[in-house]
C-alpha positions as CSV (number, residue, x, y, z in Angstrom):
1,M,-59.5,77.4,-14.3
2,S,-59.7,79.0,-17.6
3,D,-57.1,81.7,-16.2
4,Y,-54.4,79.0,-15.5
5,I,-55.1,77.4,-18.5
6,D,-54.4,80.7,-20.6
7,A,-51.5,81.6,-18.5
8,G,-49.8,77.9,-18.9
9,L,-50.2,78.2,-23.2
10,R,-48.6,81.3,-23.0
11,R,-45.7,80.0,-20.5
12,R,-45.2,76.6,-21.9
13,R,-44.2,78.7,-25.1
14,R,-41.2,79.7,-23.6
15,A,-37.5,78.3,-23.7
16,P,-36.5,76.1,-21.0
17,L,-34.8,77.7,-17.8
18,R,-31.4,76.5,-16.5
19,F,-32.5,73.8,-14.4
20,S,-34.6,71.3,-16.2
21,G,-35.7,68.0,-14.6
22,P,-36.1,65.1,-16.8
23,P,-39.9,64.6,-18.0
24,R,-42.1,62.5,-16.0
25,R,-44.7,60.5,-17.6
26,D,-48.1,58.4,-16.6
27,E,-49.6,55.4,-17.8
28,E,-51.4,56.9,-20.5
29,D,-48.1,58.3,-21.8
30,R,-48.4,62.0,-20.8
31,Y,-45.7,64.0,-19.9
32,A,-45.0,66.9,-17.8
33,R,-41.3,68.6,-17.7
34,F,-40.3,71.6,-15.4
35,S,-37.4,73.9,-15.7
36,L,-36.5,76.6,-12.9
37,M,-34.1,79.7,-12.6
38,L,-32.9,80.6,-9.2
39,E,-31.2,83.7,-7.6
40,Q,-29.2,83.5,-4.6
41,D,-30.7,86.1,-1.9
42,A,-32.8,88.2,-4.4
43,A,-33.0,91.7,-2.5
44,E,-35.7,94.0,-2.2
45,P,-35.6,97.5,-2.4
46,D,-36.1,98.1,1.3
47,G,-33.1,95.9,2.4
48,S,-35.5,94.0,4.4
49,E,-35.1,90.9,1.9
50,Q,-31.2,91.4,2.6
51,R,-31.7,91.0,6.5
52,R,-33.6,88.2,6.1
53,C,-31.0,86.5,4.1
54,E,-28.6,87.0,6.4
55,Q,-30.7,85.6,9.5
56,R,-31.2,82.5,7.1
57,D,-27.9,82.0,6.3
58,H,-26.6,82.2,10.2
59,E,-29.3,79.6,10.6
60,R,-28.0,77.3,7.6
61,T,-24.4,78.0,8.7
62,I,-25.4,76.3,12.0
63,R,-26.9,73.5,10.8
64,L,-24.3,72.7,8.2
65,R,-21.8,72.6,11.3
66,S,-24.2,70.4,13.5
67,T,-25.0,68.0,10.7
68,G,-22.1,68.1,8.0
69,R,-24.8,68.2,5.1
70,P,-25.3,71.0,3.4
71,D,-28.9,72.5,3.5
72,M,-31.2,72.1,0.6
73,D,-32.1,75.7,1.1
74,L,-28.7,77.0,0.3
75,A,-29.7,76.5,-3.4
76,G,-31.1,80.1,-3.4
77,V,-35.0,81.4,-4.4
78,I,-36.8,80.5,-7.3
79,T,-37.1,83.3,-9.5
80,D,-38.5,81.7,-12.8
81,V,-40.3,78.7,-13.7
82,T,-41.7,77.3,-16.9
83,F,-42.9,73.9,-17.9
84,E,-43.4,71.5,-21.0
85,C,-46.1,69.2,-21.3
86,S,-48.6,66.9,-23.1
87,A,-51.4,69.0,-24.8
88,C,-54.0,68.0,-21.8
89,V,-55.5,71.2,-20.8
90,T,-55.9,69.7,-17.2
91,L,-52.5,69.2,-17.1
92,V,-51.5,73.0,-18.3
93,A,-53.9,74.0,-15.7
94,Y,-52.2,72.1,-13.2
95,C,-48.5,73.2,-14.3
96,E,-49.1,76.5,-14.5
97,L,-50.7,76.5,-11.0
98,L,-47.6,75.0,-9.2
99,C,-45.5,77.4,-11.1
100,G,-47.5,80.4,-9.4
101,R,-47.4,78.9,-6.1
102,I,-43.5,78.2,-5.9
103,E,-41.9,81.4,-7.3
104,G,-40.2,83.1,-4.3
105,L,-39.6,79.6,-2.4
106,T,-36.3,78.1,-2.4
107,P,-36.4,74.7,-3.5
108,A,-36.7,72.8,-0.3
109,E,-39.9,75.0,0.6
110,A,-41.3,74.2,-2.6
111,I,-40.8,70.5,-2.4
112,R,-42.1,70.6,0.7
113,S,-45.4,72.4,-0.5
114,L,-46.1,69.8,-3.1
115,Q,-49.4,68.2,-2.0
116,P,-51.1,66.5,-5.1
117,Q,-54.3,66.3,-3.1
118,T,-54.2,70.0,-2.1
119,L,-53.3,70.8,-6.1
120,A,-56.1,68.7,-7.1
121,A,-58.7,71.0,-4.5
122,A,-57.4,73.9,-6.1
123,L,-59.5,73.0,-9.0
124,P,-62.8,72.0,-8.3
125,L,-64.1,72.2,-11.6
126,V,-61.9,69.2,-12.9
127,P,-63.7,65.8,-13.4
128,A,-62.5,63.4,-10.9
129,L,-61.3,61.1,-13.8
130,K,-58.6,64.0,-14.4
131,R,-57.0,64.6,-11.4
132,P,-54.5,62.3,-11.0
133,R,-52.5,64.8,-13.0
134,A,-52.0,66.9,-10.4
135,L,-49.8,63.8,-9.4
136,L,-47.9,64.0,-12.7
137,A,-47.4,68.0,-12.1
138,A,-45.8,67.3,-8.7
139,Q,-43.8,64.6,-9.8
140,A,-42.9,66.6,-12.8
141,L,-41.9,70.0,-10.7
142,A,-40.4,67.8,-7.7
143,A,-37.7,65.9,-10.2
144,A,-36.9,69.8,-11.4
145,L,-36.7,71.0,-7.7
146,M,-34.2,68.2,-6.9
147,T,-32.2,68.7,-10.2
148,A,-31.5,72.2,-8.9
149,I,-30.6,70.9,-5.4
150,Q,-28.2,68.5,-6.8
151,A,-26.4,70.8,-9.1
152,H,-26.2,73.3,-6.3
153,Q,-24.7,70.6,-3.5
154,E,-22.4,69.2,-6.6
155,V,-21.1,73.3,-6.8
156,S,-20.6,73.3,-2.9
157,A,-19.0,70.2,-2.1
């Protein structure tokens, strides 16, 4: 857990990135807020990512034509994440854990992966009384992801 705290204290000092979600608060007025950067079709040197992106784009186009709705995955790949939060080491650790888990995913994949119970279980040394902070971190990240998706859909419309 101390690794997540150390890395999280460094990460939370960074400036906010392009897509910032609104802060989320809990009943004790602790808060968390995430921001992220997306890159459309980040390429790997061997070209495998390029081929994977072309296949994914083809599948998205088919879904768009059949449903008439934009696909949330069109927003791009998460390349960087930062956060700010209350001075609570448990919350810092949960936020840092989430940052590491979503880099490289699309916003839609990241939203589907948000499971506060799984997040709480990933840090078993956290006392039961402090585990609800995983929910606060997950809600704050979901808000930032939805901000990015909505911004992309407005541009695409």
